[in-house]
N, C-alpha and C positions, 0 to 999 in steps of 0.2 A: 213721570213713569218711564222707566227705561225700556228701550226696544229690544226684544229678544232676537239675538243674531242666530243665523243658521250655523250649524257646526262647520268648521273649516274642512276643505277637501283633504282627504287622506293624501299625505305627501307622496306615497308610492303611486297612487292613482294620478296625481298631478304630473309626476315625472313620466309615467307611461303615456298619458294623454299627449304630452309634448312630443314624445318619440313617434306616436301614431300620426300626429298632425304633420310632422316633417318627414314622414316615411323612413325614419332611421330605425324603427322597431324591426327586429328580426323575427320572422314568423316561422314557427315550427309546425309542420303538418304530419300527423301520425296516421298512416294508412294512405298509400298512393293509388287508390282504386278509382271507381267511378265518381266518387265524391271528392276525394283528396287531391287528385292530380288536376282536374279542372279548376279547383279552388286555388291551388298553388300557382297556376298559370295566371289567373286573374289578379292575384296579389302581386306577382312579379311584374305584370304589365304596368301597374301604377307606381312601380319603383321600390317596393319592399324586397328585401333579400329573404328568400324562402329556403328553409332547410327541411327537406322531406325525409321522414323516418319510415322505414319499412323493413320487416324481417326477411323479405325475399331478396336475396342477393342478385338474382337475374333481373328482377324488376328495377332494383336500384341501379344496376349497370345500364339498363336500357334508358332510364331517365338521364343519367349522366352522359350518355351518348347523344341525347336529344332525340331519342326515338320513342314515339308515343305508342302505347298499346291500348289506348282508350279511344273509342270512336269519336267522342266529342272534342278531342284535342288532336289537332294536326301536328305532325312532326315539324312541319314548316313553321308552326307557331311556337312549339316548345324549344327547338334547337337554338334560336337566337337568344332566348332568355337564359339557357344553360351556358352558351358561349360568353354571355356578358357577366356571368357569375351571379345572376339573380336567382337561379334555381340550382340547388345541389341536393342530391339524395344520399342517404347514409343508413347503415344498419347500426351505427354506434350511438347508443342512447346516452353515453356520457357527454354528448354535445348538447344536451338539453339546456344547461345553464346559458348557452349562447343565445337562446331564444327569449324574446320579450313576451311573445304571444304563442300559446300552444293550442292548436286546433286538433281535436281528436275525431277522426272519421273512420272508425273501425267497424267491422260487422257486428250485428246483434242478432244472431240466429235464435231458433227455438230448439228445445230438446225434442226427443221423440214423443214426449208426453205433452207437447204444445205449451211448455212453460219457458219463460225467458232464460236465455243463456248469455250471461254477461261476462263470460270469461275473458273476452278480448278487452272490454272496457276496464275490467278490474286489473288485468295484466298491465295495460298501459298506465293506469293510475298508479300502480305500484312502482313502475319504472320512473314516472315523473316525480313521485314523492321522494325518490332517492336523491334527486338532483334539484328539487324545487328551491328557488331562491326568492327573496322578497322582491315584489314589484312585477311579478309575472301574471298574465291573464291566461287561464285555462278555459277553453270553450269546447263543450261536447256537442258534436253535430250528429252523432249516431242516433237513429230513431229508437226510442225506448219508452218504457212506461213512466207516468208522472211520479217524480220522487227520486229517480235514479241519480241525477246530478247531486242532489242534496243528501240523499240517504246512503248512496253507495260511493260515489266519487269523493265527496267532501271529507268523510272520515278517513279514507285512505290517504288522501293528499295531506290531511292535517297530521298524519303520523310523521310527517317531516319536521314537526315542531312549529310550523307556521300556521296561522289562522286565516281562514277565508275572510275577506272584507277588511282585514287589518294589514296582513303582510302580503297576501296574494288575492287574486280576484277569480271568481268562478261563475260561469254562465252556461246556458244551454241555448243553442241556435240550430234548430233542426234543419238538416239538408232537405232541399226540394229539387233534387236532380231528376230529370226525366230523360234517360238515355235516348239519343237519336232525335230529340226534339230540336228542330231547326229554328223555331221561333223564340222559345224561352230557354235562356242559358243561365249560368251561374250569376252573371252580371245583372240581367234585367228581370230576374225572378224575385219578387218581394221576399225579404228576409225577416223572419220572426226572431226576436231576441228576448230572453229573460235571464235575470241574474239572481244569485242567492242573496243579494242585498243591493242597496242603491248605488254604491260605488262600483260594484261589479257590473251592474247594468249600464252605468254611464260609460265605463271604459269599453265594454263590449259593443255598445251602440256606436261609439266613435270609431272603433276598429272596423266594423262592418260597413259603416258609411263611407269609408275610404275606397270601397270596391263596388258595393252593391248600389244600384240606382235608388232603391227605396227600402228603408229598414222600418219594421213595425215592432215597437216595444210592447211587452206585456209585463204584468206585475211580478212575475216570479219565474224561476226555472221550471217549476212544476207546470205552470200554465203553458209555457213554450213546449214542453214535452207533450202535453195533452193536445195542443194544436195539431201537431204532426200525426199522432196516432188517430185523431179524429178525421183528418183529411184522408188518410188511407182507409179507415173504416168506412167512411162515406162511399168511397169507390167500391170497396169490397161488397158492401150491402147492395148497392145498385147493380153491380155486375151479377150478384147472386139473383137479384130480381129478374133480370133479363134472361139469365140462364134457366131459371125456373119457368119463365114464359116459353123458352125454347123447348123445354121438356114437355110442357103442356101442348104446344103446337105439334110436337112429334106424335102425341097421342091423338090429337084432333085432325091430323092430316093437313095442317095449315103451314104456310111458309112464314117462319118467324121473321125473316128479313123483310118480307113484304109488309108485315104488320108493323114492324118497328119503323120502317121507312115512311109509312103513311102517318104514324103517330108523331114522328119528328117534324112533320110539317106544321104542327100547332105552334104558333109564335110565342106562346107563354105557357108556364106551368109544367114544362117537361124539359129534360136534359138528355142528350144522346148518350146511351151506354149500349154496349153490344155483347152478345153471348159469344162463347167460344169453347174450346176443349178443356178449359180450366183457367186458373190464374197462375201467373208466374212472376219471376223477378224477386228482388230481395225485400219488397215492401208489402204489396197487397196480400200475399198468402201468409205473411208472418206478423206484421205489426198489429192488426186487430186483436190477435191473441195476447199481446203484451197488455193491452187495456183490459181484456177479459180476465186475465190472471190478476191484475192489480185490483180490479173491482171486487174480487172475492174477499180482499182484506177488509172491505167495508160491508160485507154480507150483502152484496148487490149482484144480482144476476143480469148480465148483459145479453139478453135473449136474442136481439137482432144480430149481434156479432156471432153468437154461437150458431144460429140458424144459417147465416150467410156462409160461414165456414163450412158447414155441413153440405150445403148445396154446391158450393164451388169445388169442394173436394170430391164430390160425386161425379163430376163431369168427365174425367178421364175414363172411368168405368163405363159411363154411358156411351162414350165414343167407341169403346171396344165392343160393347153389346150391339150397337147399331151397325158396326162394321160386320159383325157376325150375321146380322139380319140381311145386310146387302149381299153378302156372299151366298147365304142360303137361298135367296131369291133367284140366283143364277145356278143353283144346284151344287154349290161348293160348300165345304166345311171350313170352319176357321182353322182347325188343326190341319197342318200340312199345306196351308195356302201361302202365297207369296204376297207380301204387302210392302209397299214403298211409302214411307212417311216423308212428306215435304215440309221441312222446318223443324229445327230443334230449339232455336232461340225462343224466348218467351214472348217476343213481339216482333213486329215487322222491322226489317232492315237494321238490326243490331246484332252484336255478337254475344250477348248476355244470355246464357241458358240456365242461370240459377233458378231453381224451383220451377222450371218449365214443365207444364203438364205433358208435353211431348215425351219427356223422359219416362214418366209413369206409364203412358200409353205404350211406348216402346217395350218397357219391361213386362207389362201385362200381356202383350202380344207374344213375346218370347215364351212366357210361362204357359201360354195357351197352345204352344207347339207351332207357332207361325214362323215362317222363314222371313224375318223382318229386316229391312234395310232402311236407311234414311239418306236424304240429301239436304245439305244446308251449307251454302258457300260462306256463311258467317260463323259456322260451327263445324269445321272439318273433323274435329274430334270431340267426343263427349265422354264423361265419366259417370257411371252408375254403380254405386256401392263398391267402389274400388276397382271396377273393371272399365277399361277404356275401349271405345268403339270408334271406328273410322267411318265417315260418310262415303257414299258412292257418287261417282260422276252421274250427272243427269243426262244419260245417253238415251237415244230412242229405244235401244234394246232394253235398258233398265225399266223404262216405262211400259213398253209393250209386253214384257215378260211377267209383269206383276199381275196378280189377280185383282188387286185393288190398290189405288193410290189414295192416301189420306192426306189432305192439306191441313196441317196444323198451325202453320205460320205463313202469313200471306206476304212473303218477300216480293218486292216489286220487280226484282230481276228475273223472275220466272215467267216464261211464256205459257200462260195457262191455257190459251187456245190450243197450243201445240200439245200440251199434256192431255187435254180432253180428246183431241183428235186421235191420239195414239193409245191411250189407256183403255183397257176393257171396261173399267168402272172407276169413278172418282167420288170420294166422300169429302165434301168441302165443309170444314168446320168454321171457316172464317169469311165466307161469302166472297172469296177471291175470284170466283168464276162469274161474278155478276154481269160482266160485259162479254162473256163468251157465248158463241153460237153452239148450241148443243142439240143438234137435229136428232141424234140417236138416243137422247134422254139418258146419257151416261152418268150425269152428275146428280148426286143425292146431297142435299144440304143438311146442316145440323138440325 
């Protein structure tokens, strides 16, 4: 009886695996933002030549000068790699054939109706399809709904006349970037990888293993996509739970921070999550809705996701309503008052204000007739619906002349004791004043 032999390795895969193993593969990274630039740096550090593609000419110029605009990448780290010729940025998509591996890390926003907007993924896929050649690996890292890589990217790429798994390889490996996290970086954060077929998976796994400490493979690109949206949905649902507890504590006259602090002392069965003025960033407010939208295709209602989104989206309005109550208690109306917002970034000590709840609070206060200003050393300018606003310096006069200071982001550079000493009233939505002495009871917590 003859033994059945396993099919031979695709010759294109074999050649690419060799290039990956000896770091002669050229890596193309589409989108040099919070995901793309740190990834490009990590690849260059181990000896790969990286070609970064971005439509922003100023951003490309900054990279080619070795100047970083991303908090998690120091210019002192980037410039030597640029000087050695290991990283080069370009706006010229005709250089795609130079790349052996193409990593796509572009935004995946939502429309106003909370449906997926894949215009950037589709646009990059069309550009890649124009120049796609046999033997290349394309890996999508943008967070999206299960099926995007296979149902959206693959057909566009195959318009090149090449077939996935035969002439080129296609995978999904969701980014797990946490801006400002000093402990977990691109290199030491476990990397999930799924391919549209076994050869795509093998090539993608080998590629990521050359940079990432630990790679976790799953059975398909669809599974890898669901891993990421589940991770973010898990956080969104639990943040919504503690936000709802905060709303209940407000009704009951209890301190939600005291309740949570005591609950977190239990050594099992609980995980710390914290309330706030809303959720921000490019992941938590958006990604669960990708899964919610996809589930409708299967006539399945994701009730937890819908409810979590509803609770989290209600928080900015609650902040404004509670600010009105605080002012009323001192005999002042919201309309015509002066309010200083501390923090526009969506979380502590980073410069990212995408989807920040502070933007919505700022806008709602404006519409209510408030003379509203903000301070944030990480976001000196912000844009709301096409209008740009500049922050103010955190002077004693700016604090004292405000009727209310609202802390929406707990940056560690702010002296909160000084703020409480000077401000007539402080509304703290982040528990930033937990160590502050407040003899005059000026601070109101979320």
